C-alpha positions in Angstrom: 166.5 95.0 50.4 170.3 94.6 50.5 172.9 97.2 51.4 176.5 96.7 50.2 179.4 98.7 51.7 182.8 98.5 50.2 186.1 99.3 52.0 189.8 98.9 51.5 190.5 101.1 48.5 193.3 103.6 48.4 196.5 104.7 46.6 199.2 102.1 46.0 202.3 102.0 43.8 202.5 99.7 40.8 203.4 96.2 42.0 201.7 96.6 45.3 198.6 95.0 46.8 195.3 95.9 48.2 192.4 94.0 49.7 188.9 95.1 49.2 186.0 94.1 51.4 182.3 94.2 50.9 179.8 93.8 53.7 176.2 92.9 52.9 173.4 93.7 55.2 169.6 93.8 55.1 166.7 91.4 54.7 167.7 88.5 52.6 167.9 84.7 53.0 171.0 84.1 50.9 172.9 85.8 48.2 173.4 83.7 45.1 175.8 85.8 43.1 178.2 88.3 44.6 181.3 89.9 43.1 183.2 92.9 42.0 183.1 95.3 39.0 185.1 98.3 38.3 184.8 101.5 36.3 187.7 103.6 35.1 187.1 107.3 34.0 185.6 107.4 30.5 185.1 103.6 30.4 182.2 101.3 30.9 181.8 99.3 34.1 183.3 95.9 33.7 183.4 92.6 35.5 186.5 92.0 37.7 185.6 88.8 39.6 182.5 87.1 40.8 181.0 84.1 42.4 178.4 82.6 40.1 175.2 81.1 41.3 176.7 77.6 41.3 179.5 78.8 43.6 182.3 78.8 41.0 184.4 81.9 40.3 184.7 84.0 37.1 187.5 86.4 36.5 188.3 89.0 33.9 191.2 88.0 31.7 193.1 91.1 32.7 193.2 90.1 36.4 193.6 86.4 36.2 196.6 85.3 38.3 196.7 88.6 40.1 193.3 89.0 41.8 191.6 86.5 44.1 187.9 86.7 45.1 186.8 85.0 48.3 183.8 85.1 50.6 182.7 84.4 54.1 179.0 83.3 53.9 178.6 83.4 57.7 179.5 87.1 57.7 177.9 87.9 54.4 181.3 89.3 53.2 183.1 89.1 49.9 186.7 90.1 49.4 189.0 90.9 46.6 192.7 90.4 47.1 194.6 92.4 44.4 198.3 91.7 43.9 200.8 93.0 41.3 198.6 96.0 40.7 199.1 98.0 37.6 198.2 101.6 36.7 195.5 100.3 34.4 193.8 98.8 37.5 192.9 102.3 38.6 189.2 102.6 38.9 186.2 102.8 41.2 185.5 99.2 42.4 181.9 98.2 43.1 180.6 95.3 45.0 177.4 93.7 43.6 175.0 91.1 44.6 172.0 89.2 43.1 169.3 87.9 45.4 165.5 87.4 45.2 165.5 88.5 41.6 167.2 91.9 42.1 170.7 93.2 41.6 172.2 95.5 44.2 175.3 97.7 44.1 177.6 99.3 46.6 178.7 102.9 46.5 182.1 102.0 45.2 185.7 102.4 46.5 188.5 104.2 44.7 191.6 102.3 43.8 194.5 104.3 42.4 197.7 102.7 41.2 200.6 105.0 40.6 203.4 104.2 38.2 
């Protein structure tokens, strides 16, 4: 069982920056895949950025060059640095993880970008 807790969301003006954090806890040996998704009102949840099982990163085209995902394996943390934020980045951001055959999700953190 894995618990994921996100933090760092908030309200920011367009062009600003935020850094999201996700802390993983529970009983697991290692987490193979860990990353971020988002869901805007009336839209489906979509991939933002993730570490793949091989350790490489994958970004949505809409955030490439603006967002950076990073992780601290020793602390079981994953981060999302978001720069040059746009109003269309407004959404609830969810941390997710895949380990031991199961997907886990955090409760989400709201990011609101004002124009």
